[in-house]
C-alpha positions in Angstrom: -8.0 34.7 -17.3 -8.7 37.6 -19.4 -7.2 38.5 -22.6 -5.1 41.5 -20.8 -3.5 39.0 -18.9 -2.9 36.9 -21.7 -1.2 39.2 -24.1 0.8 40.4 -21.0 2.3 36.4 -20.5 2.9 36.6 -24.3 5.1 39.7 -23.9 6.7 38.3 -20.7 7.4 34.7 -22.5 8.7 36.4 -25.6 11.0 39.0 -23.7 12.6 35.8 -21.6 13.2 33.8 -24.4 15.0 36.7 -26.5 17.1 37.5 -23.6 18.0 33.9 -22.3 21.4 34.3 -23.7 22.5 37.2 -22.6 21.0 38.4 -19.4 23.0 37.5 -16.3 20.0 36.5 -14.5 16.3 35.4 -15.0 12.8 35.6 -13.7 12.5 32.0 -14.3 14.9 28.8 -13.6 17.1 28.0 -16.6 14.9 24.5 -16.6 11.6 26.5 -17.3 12.8 28.4 -19.8 14.4 25.0 -22.1 10.8 23.9 -22.3 9.6 27.3 -23.0 12.1 26.9 -25.7 10.9 23.6 -26.7 7.2 24.9 -26.4 7.4 27.5 -28.8 10.3 25.8 -31.3 9.7 22.2 -31.1 5.6 22.0 -29.9 5.0 25.4 -32.1 2.1 26.2 -29.0 1.1 29.8 -28.2 1.9 31.2 -25.2 -1.1 33.5 -24.7 -3.8 30.6 -25.1 -6.7 30.0 -22.7 -7.7 26.7 -23.2 -8.2 24.2 -20.9 -6.4 21.0 -20.6 -7.3 17.7 -22.8 -9.6 15.7 -20.9 -9.8 11.8 -21.6 -13.1 10.1 -22.3 -14.3 8.0 -19.2 -13.5 4.8 -21.5 -10.1 6.0 -22.1 -9.6 7.2 -18.3 -10.6 3.5 -17.6 -8.2 2.3 -19.4 -5.4 4.4 -18.0 -6.2 3.5 -14.6 -6.7 -0.1 -15.4 -2.8 -0.4 -16.7 -1.4 0.4 -13.0 -4.5 -0.9 -10.8 -2.6 -2.1 -8.2 -0.3 0.8 -7.8 -3.4 2.9 -7.3 -5.1 0.9 -4.8 -1.8 1.1 -3.0 -1.1 4.7 -3.5 -4.4 6.0 -2.3 -4.1 5.6 0.9 -1.0 8.0 0.9 -2.4 10.3 -1.4 -5.5 10.6 1.2 -3.0 11.9 4.2 -1.3 14.1 2.0 -4.6 15.6 1.1 -5.4 16.1 4.5 -2.4 18.1 5.3 -2.6 20.5 2.7 -6.5 20.4 2.0 -7.0 23.1 4.6 -5.0 25.7 2.2 -7.4 24.8 -0.8 -4.4 22.3 -2.6 -5.5 19.5 -4.7 -3.5 16.3 -4.9 -3.1 14.4 -8.6 -1.2 11.5 -9.5 -0.6 11.3 -13.2 0.8 8.2 -15.0 4.0 8.0 -17.3 1.8 9.6 -20.1 0.5 12.7 -18.1 -2.8 11.7 -17.7 -4.7 12.3 -14.2 -5.5 9.3 -12.9 -6.3 9.7 -9.4 -7.3 13.0 -7.5 -7.8 14.1 -4.4 -9.8 17.7 -3.3 -12.2 18.8 -1.2 -15.7 18.6 -2.6 -16.2 22.6 -1.7 -13.8 23.3 -4.4 -14.2 20.6 -7.0 -16.1 23.1 -9.4 -14.1 25.6 -9.2 -10.9 23.7 -9.9 -12.9 21.9 -12.8 -13.5 25.1 -14.1 -9.9 25.9 -14.1 -9.0 23.0 -16.2 -7.6 20.3 -12.7 -9.7 17.5 -12.4 -9.2 13.5 -13.1 -8.5 12.6 -16.4 -7.0 16.0 -17.6 -3.4 15.1 -19.8 -0.7 17.2 -18.9 2.3 16.3 -21.8 4.9 19.4 -23.0 3.6 18.7 -26.7 0.1 19.7 -25.7 0.0 22.3 -22.5 3.5 23.4 -22.6 5.6 23.8 -19.2 3.8 22.2 -16.6 5.0 20.7 -13.1 3.9 17.0 -14.5 5.6 17.3 -17.5 8.8 19.0 -16.3 8.9 15.9 -14.1 8.3 13.3 -16.7 11.3 14.8 -18.9 13.7 15.9 -16.2 12.6 13.1 -13.2 13.2 15.3 -10.9 11.2 17.4 -8.3 10.3 20.7 -9.2 7.6 23.8 -8.6 6.3 25.2 -11.3 4.7 28.4 -9.9 2.1 30.8 -11.3 4.2 32.3 -14.3 6.6 29.7 -14.8 3.3 28.1 -17.0 3.9 28.5 -20.6 0.5 28.8 -21.4 -2.1 31.6 -20.5 -4.4 29.1 -18.9 -2.3 27.9 -16.2 0.0 31.3 -14.6 -2.6 31.5 -12.0 -1.5 27.7 -10.7 1.2 26.6 -8.5 1.8 23.2 -8.7 4.8 21.3 -7.0 5.6 17.9 -8.3 8.0 15.1 -8.1 8.7 11.7 -9.6 7.3 8.3 -8.7 9.8 4.9 -9.2 9.5 1.4 -9.8 10.9 -1.2 -8.0 13.5 -1.2 -11.1 14.2 2.2 -11.3 11.8 3.1 -14.3 9.5 6.4 -13.9 6.3 5.1 -13.1 4.0 8.0 -12.0 4.0 11.7 -11.0 2.8 13.1 -7.6 1.6 16.8 -7.8 0.2 19.0 -5.2 -1.5 21.8 -7.2 -3.4 25.3 -5.8 -5.2 28.2 -8.0 -4.4 30.8 -5.8 -1.1 31.5 -4.0 1.2 34.2 -2.6 3.2 35.6 -5.7 6.5 34.7 -3.9 7.7 31.3 -5.2 9.5 30.5 -1.7 5.8 30.2 -0.2 5.5 26.5 -2.0 9.1 25.2 -0.4 6.6 23.4 2.1 4.4 22.0 -0.2 7.4 20.4 -2.4 9.2 19.2 0.7 5.2 17.2 1.3 5.1 16.1 -2.0 8.7 14.5 -2.0 8.1 13.1 1.5 4.8 11.5 0.2 6.5 10.7 -3.3 8.9 7.9 -1.1 6.1 6.6 1.3 4.2 5.9 -2.3 7.5 4.2 -3.5 8.5 2.1 -0.4 4.8 0.6 -0.3 4.5 -0.3 -3.8 8.1 -1.4 -3.6 7.0 -3.9 -0.6 4.2 -4.8 -2.3 6.2 -5.6 -5.6 8.8 -7.7 -4.1 6.8 -10.3 -1.7 8.7 -13.4 -3.2 11.8 -11.8 -2.9 14.5 -11.7 -0.1 14.2 -7.7 1.1 16.4 -5.7 3.3 14.9 -2.8 5.0 17.6 -0.2 6.2 17.8 3.3 8.0 20.3 4.9 10.0 18.1 4.9 13.3 17.0 1.6 14.6 13.1 2.9 15.3 12.8 3.8 11.7 13.8 0.6 10.2 10.4 -1.2 10.1 7.7 1.9 10.1 10.3 4.0 7.8 12.7 2.9 6.0 14.9 5.0 4.0 16.9 1.9 1.9 15.0 -1.0 0.3 17.2 -4.1 -1.2 15.6 -7.1 -2.9 17.2 -9.8 -4.2 16.4 -13.4 -5.6 17.4 -17.0 -4.3 20.5 -16.5 -6.3 21.6 -13.4 -4.6 21.1 -11.1 -7.6 19.7 -7.7 -7.1 16.1 -7.4 -8.3 14.8 -4.2 -7.2 15.9 -0.8 -5.1 14.3 1.9 -4.2 16.0 5.4 -5.1 17.6 5.7 -2.2 19.4 2.3 -2.1 20.1 2.7 -5.7 21.6 6.3 -4.9 23.8 4.7 -2.3 25.1 2.0 -4.2 26.2 4.0 -6.9 27.7 6.4 -4.7 29.6 3.2 -2.9 30.5 1.5 -6.3 30.3 3.9 -8.8 27.5 1.6 -10.5 24.7 -1.3 -9.6 26.4 -4.3 -8.5 25.1 -7.3 -9.8 24.5 -9.4 -6.6 24.2 -8.5 -3.0 27.0 -10.4 -2.1 29.3 -7.4 -4.3 26.5 -4.8 -2.8 27.6 -5.7 0.5 31.0 -6.7 0.6 32.4 -4.9 3.6 29.4 -6.0 5.8 28.1 -9.4 7.1 24.5 -9.5 6.4 21.8 -11.2 8.8 21.6 -14.7 7.7 18.1 -15.6 8.5 14.9 -13.7 8.6 13.3 -12.8 12.2 12.6 -9.7 14.7 16.2 -8.9 15.4 17.9 -5.8 14.3 21.2 -5.9 13.1 24.0 -3.0 12.4 26.2 -2.9 9.8 29.1 -1.0 10.6 30.6 -0.2 7.4 27.3 1.7 6.0 26.7 3.1 9.7 23.0 1.6 9.0 20.2 -0.6 10.9 18.8 -3.6 8.8 16.1 -5.9 9.1 15.7 -9.0 6.5 12.3 -10.2 5.7 12.3 -13.6 3.7 10.2 -14.5 0.8 6.5 -15.3 0.8 6.1 -18.7 -0.3 4.9 -18.5 -4.1 1.1 -19.8 -4.2 0.3 -22.5 -7.0 -2.5 -21.6 -9.5 -4.8 -24.0 -7.9 -4.2 -22.3 -4.4 -4.3 -18.4 -5.2 -6.9 -16.4 -3.4 -7.4 -15.2 -7.3 -9.5 -18.3 -7.9 -12.9 -18.1 -8.0 -15.2 -20.9 -8.2 -17.2 -21.1 -11.3 -20.6 -21.8 -10.1 -22.7 -19.8 -12.8 -23.5 -21.7 -15.1 -22.6 -19.8 -18.1 -19.0 -19.4 -16.6 -19.1 -23.2 -15.5 -19.7 -24.6 -19.2 -17.3 -22.0 -21.0 -14.6 -23.5 -18.4 -15.6 -27.2 -19.1 -15.0 -26.4 -23.1 -12.5 -24.4 -22.5 -10.2 -27.1 -20.6 -11.1 -29.1 -23.5 -9.9 -26.8 -26.3 -6.9 -26.1 -24.3 -6.0 -30.0 -23.9 -6.3 -30.4 -27.5 -3.2 -27.8 -28.1 -5.6 -24.8 -29.4 -4.9 -21.3 -28.1 -7.6 -19.8 -26.1 -9.0 -16.4 -26.3 -10.8 -14.8 -23.6 -13.3 -12.0 -24.2 -15.0 -9.9 -21.4 -15.5 -6.6 -19.3 -12.4 -4.9 -17.5 -12.4 -6.6 -14.0 -14.8 -9.4 -15.3 -12.2 -11.9 -13.7 -10.5 -13.2 -17.2 -7.5 -13.6 -15.2 -9.4 -15.8 -12.8 -10.6 -17.7 -15.6 -7.0 -18.3 -17.0 -6.0 -19.9 -13.8 -8.7 -22.2 -13.7 -7.9 -23.2 -17.0 -4.4 -23.7 -16.3 -5.4 -25.7 -13.0 -8.0 -27.9 -14.1 -5.6 -28.6 -17.7 -3.0 -31.1 -18.4 -0.3 -28.6 -17.9 -1.4 -27.7 -14.3 2.1 -28.7 -12.6 4.0 -26.4 -15.0 4.6 -22.9 -14.7 1.6 -20.4 -15.2 3.4 -17.1 -16.5 1.0 -14.1 -16.8 2.0 -10.4 -18.4 -0.5 -7.6 -18.9 0.3 -6.3 -22.4 -1.2 -2.9 -21.5 0.7 -2.4 -17.7 4.3 -2.5 -19.2 5.7 0.6 -21.3 6.0 -0.2 -24.6 10.0 0.0 -24.7 10.1 -3.0 -21.8 7.3 -5.5 -23.4 9.9 -6.9 -25.6 13.1 -7.7 -23.4 9.8 -9.1 -21.1 8.8 -11.1 -23.7 11.3 -12.7 -25.5 14.4 -12.1 -22.5 18.3 -10.5 -23.5 21.7 -12.4 -23.5 24.2 -10.9 -21.5 25.5 -7.3 -22.8 22.6 -7.0 -25.2 22.4 -3.0 -24.7 23.5 -1.0 -22.2 22.4 -0.9 -19.0 21.6 -5.2 -19.5 22.2 -7.4 -16.4 25.5 -9.1 -17.2 23.8 -12.9 -16.5 21.0 -11.7 -19.0 17.5 -12.7 -18.4 15.2 -14.7 -19.4 12.2 -13.9 -20.9 8.6 -15.0 -20.1 8.0 -16.9 -22.8 11.3 -19.2 -21.5 9.8 -19.1 -17.9 6.6 -20.6 -19.6 8.2 -23.0 -21.0 6.3 -26.7 -20.8 3.2 -24.4 -19.5 0.8 -21.6 -19.8 1.8 -18.2 -21.1 -1.4 -15.8 -20.1 -1.3 -12.5 -21.9 -3.4 -10.2 -20.9 -5.1 -7.1 -22.6 -3.7 -9.0 -26.1 -5.1 -6.0 -28.3 -2.5 -3.2 -26.9 0.5 -5.0 -27.6 2.8 -3.0 -30.2 2.3 -4.1 -34.1 6.1 -4.7 -34.0 5.8 -7.1 -31.2 2.9 -9.0 -32.8 5.1 -9.9 -35.4 7.7 -11.8 -33.2 5.2 -12.8 -31.1 3.6 -14.9 -34.2 7.0 -16.2 -35.7 7.9 -17.4 -32.2 4.5 -19.1 -31.8 4.7 -20.5 -35.6 7.9 -22.0 -35.2 8.0 -22.7 -31.3 11.6 -21.0 -30.6 12.3 -17.8 -29.3 15.6 -15.2 -30.2 16.4 -13.2 -26.9 17.9 -9.9 -27.8 21.4 -10.1 -28.6 21.3 -14.0 -28.6 23.2 -15.7 -31.3 20.7 -18.4 -31.9 17.1 -19.1 -30.9 16.1 -21.5 -28.6 13.2 -24.2 -28.8 10.1 -23.1 -25.9 6.9 -25.7 -25.7 4.2 -23.4 -24.5 0.3 -23.1 -24.7 -1.2 -19.4 -25.3 -4.0 -17.9 -23.7 -4.8 -14.5 -24.5 -7.4 -11.9 -23.1 -8.8 -8.5 -23.9 -11.8 -6.4 -23.0 -11.5 -5.0 -26.7 -12.9 -6.6 -29.9 -9.9 -8.2 -31.7 -11.8 -8.5 -34.6 -12.7 -4.6 -35.0 -8.9 -3.6 -34.2 -7.9 -6.1 -37.3 -10.1 -3.8 -39.3 -8.5 -0.9 -38.0 -5.5 -2.0 -38.8 -3.9 -1.9 -35.3 -4.2 -5.8 -34.9 -2.3 -8.2 -37.2 -5.1 -10.5 -38.9 -2.6 -13.9 -39.1 -2.0 -13.4 -35.4 -5.8 -13.2 -34.4 -6.1 -16.3 -36.7 -3.2 -17.5 -34.6 -4.7 -16.9 -31.0 -8.2 -17.5 -31.9 -8.2 -21.1 -31.5 -11.4 -21.0 -29.6 -13.2 -17.7 -27.8 -15.1 -17.6 -24.7 -16.8 -14.6 -23.4 -16.8 -13.8 -19.4 -20.4 -12.1 -18.6 -19.8 -8.9 -16.5 -20.5 -9.5 -12.6 -23.9 -7.6 -13.2 -25.2 -10.5 -15.2 -23.8 -13.5 -13.1 -25.9 -16.0 -11.4 -23.9 -16.3 -8.7 -23.0 -13.0 -7.2 -23.9 -14.3 -3.6 -21.4 -17.6 -3.8 -19.0 -14.7 -5.1 -19.7 -12.2 -2.4 -19.1 -14.8 0.7 -16.0 -16.6 -1.1 -14.1 -13.4 -1.2 -15.4 -12.0 2.4 -14.0 -15.4 3.6 -10.8 -14.9 1.7 -10.4 -11.4 3.0 -11.3 -12.6 6.7 -8.5 -15.3 6.2 -6.2 -12.9 5.1 -6.5 -10.2 8.0 -7.1 -13.0 10.5 -10.0 -11.6 11.5 -14.3 -12.6 10.9 -17.0 -10.5 9.4 -20.4 -11.3 8.4 -22.5 -9.0 6.2 -25.8 -7.5 7.2 -28.8 -8.3 5.8 -29.3 -4.5 4.4 -25.1 -4.8 2.9 -25.8 -8.2 1.6 -28.7 -6.9 -0.4 -26.9 -4.0 -1.3 -24.1 -5.6 -2.8 -26.8 -7.8 -4.4 -28.3 -5.2 -6.3 -25.8 -3.0 -7.4 -24.7 -2.8 -10.8 -20.7 -3.5 -10.4 -19.4 -1.7 -13.4 -15.9 -2.4 -12.4 -17.1 -5.9 -11.9 -15.3 -8.4 -10.0 -12.2 -5.9 -9.2 -14.4 -3.3 -7.8 -16.5 -6.1 -5.9 -13.1 -7.2 -4.4 -12.1 -4.0 -3.7 -15.3 -2.8 -1.8 -15.3 -5.7 0.5 -11.9 -5.2 1.6 -12.7 -1.6 2.1 -15.4 -2.7 4.3 -13.2 -5.1 6.4 -10.7 -2.4 6.9 -13.6 0.1 8.3 -15.9 -2.1 9.8 -15.7 -1.5 13.7 -17.2 -4.6 15.0 -17.6 -8.3 13.3 -21.1 -7.2 11.5 -20.6 -5.0 8.2 -23.3 -2.5 7.7 -24.3 -0.5 4.9 -22.3 2.4 6.7 -19.0 0.3 6.0 -19.4 -0.1 2.3 -18.3 2.5 -0.3 -20.3 5.8 -0.4 -20.3 4.6 -4.2 -22.7 2.0 -3.8 -25.0 4.0 -1.8 -25.6 6.5 -4.3 -28.0 6.2 -7.0 -29.1 8.2 -10.3 -31.7 10.8 -9.6 -35.0 9.9 -8.5 -38.1 10.8 -10.9 -36.1 11.5 -13.8 -34.7 14.8 -12.8 -31.7 16.1 -14.1 -29.1 16.7 -10.9 -25.5 17.3 -11.2 -23.2 14.0 -9.9 -20.3 16.9 -9.4 -22.5 19.3 -7.6 -19.8 21.1 -5.0 -23.3 21.1 -2.4 -24.3 17.7 -3.1 -21.2 16.4 -2.8 -20.9 18.3 0.5 -24.1 16.7 1.6 -22.8 13.0 0.7 -19.4 13.4 2.7 -21.7 14.8 5.8 -23.9 11.7 5.7 -20.6 9.6 5.4 -19.0 10.9 8.5 -21.9 10.6 10.4 -22.3 7.0 9.1 -25.9 7.6 7.3 -27.6 9.0 10.6 -30.0 11.8 9.8 -30.1 13.1 12.8 -26.3 13.8 13.6 -25.9 14.9 9.7 -28.4 17.4 10.3 -26.9 18.6 13.4 -23.4 19.0 11.6 -25.0 21.2 9.2 -27.0 22.8 11.5 -30.2 22.3 9.9 -33.3 20.4 10.7 -34.4 16.9 9.8 -37.1 18.2 7.5 -34.5 20.2 5.7 -31.9 17.6 5.5 -34.5 15.0 3.8 -35.8 17.5 1.4 -32.3 18.3 0.3 -31.2 14.6 -0.2 -34.5 14.2 -2.4 -33.4 17.2 -4.3 -30.0 15.9 -5.2 -31.1 12.5 -5.8 -29.1 10.7 -3.1 -30.2 7.2 -2.0 -30.3 6.8 1.9 -29.0 3.3 2.4 -31.7 0.9 3.1 -34.3 3.9 2.8 -34.3 4.7 -0.9 -34.6 8.5 -1.5 -37.0 11.0 0.0 -40.0 12.3 -1.9 
């Protein structure tokens, strides 16, 4: 963007803000004007700035992604489908978290470099305080779908972009993410983006419903739609309640329906459907609720697995892990707290589950909470609970906190290093006194819990930096056990076989690995550790066309090596990525890939070597 465009945009923003109070009509929506005013007055930003957005470092991006790991996996399919619908018009699809950071990104490889230069990429941050008015920040503030088109953007750096975004809500009704479709070129008329905006809203609802069904597997779930044929495939309304009939989750459409019908969200399902008789059992029958003109089907909760039976428990065949587990059981049964340290995805929660299952408290509850995955304003009520009417919006029956739910058993605090300092003080007091005070309660309640904590960060360093209480550190660090990363474990073969068996059991299909695929899995460095291995095997089972998983069925990231002969090549080069995409589409068969590209096999091999691409089972071509 040239300085001339920058100056013109500054004049445009200034003119609109000066005349906003008196002008009968404005060239931009009123919500955009409000954001512009905040950008100037509160954030003191320069509308003429041509600087791109802040970009997270790789380790920071991984931390943001880890906080919503399961959600990202579920949302990925719909993000891919949405991109397939808009890619021919050179749009990209972004997903940001509630901090405005881009945690997932889908774009055609041929335009990736151009969009990166325009400031649109994985890891970019889009908050109003930093970037002024953008579609992402508008959704974060107003929690409504919006199109921010070209000069609607506050900063001149982005006035060539058009962005349509929508909020993704969690089953509890909290804002969870933002889905965005953007392009760096488009017609000037804002109405040209109407169809794109509708696509975003449609995909947004699909993501919300997928995450709803995943999050409510242990609850009763009612799917509903005005037409019976859509009840299972595209339910419009989703309701979930526990065994006591207390409503625990609603998708946005169901929430709006109940608010319209009752003026509030009822506490129980009986109150919500007082005019209709719900199905009394879960089966394949679609029922009709005449009062609401809805067809519904009821799904029963799954049977909750015990810690010993859960598929996440992996046998510790590596001598280092086995010895650590043996010692940890002894320590825990002596009443000492256990601190687990290891890289992200290395299996810290697996280790904690095994520890609980082997301890004296194995028949008592195992309650886990990821301190990094819950918004700071919710951690306190999640941990300590609250009494009836403790605050606006609180359940009339109150809520037992996780410390109370773990009474008699084990409380697992994952990523303890991300717990806010104020809550560290409350946690320390609860552990020291053996009692917990729910929000709004008049008296504390006794608890008997054993605490196991985990972190990929060094708590000693956090103590030195003043972000973690020293007294809490010593309270939690009765004994520390380090979980080795997957690349250093000696039981990789056993882990691969066990996880593949579990995936086969889950899908009711039988798969086996070819020798070449197994060799690749054993030799890969696994920066994402156990979680990445699990996802790789699940992906392979999903795309495999036979019962034998070959190299072509594994994620492409496993087949791409560093540049050969120490040559410098850019992993983000559009031509390199296009070549990889073509090879993947043709299942890494050189003849077919060369035919699609319209080049000879010799030319294909020369480009493979030039870009440092490792052909599965063959290495690079010199």
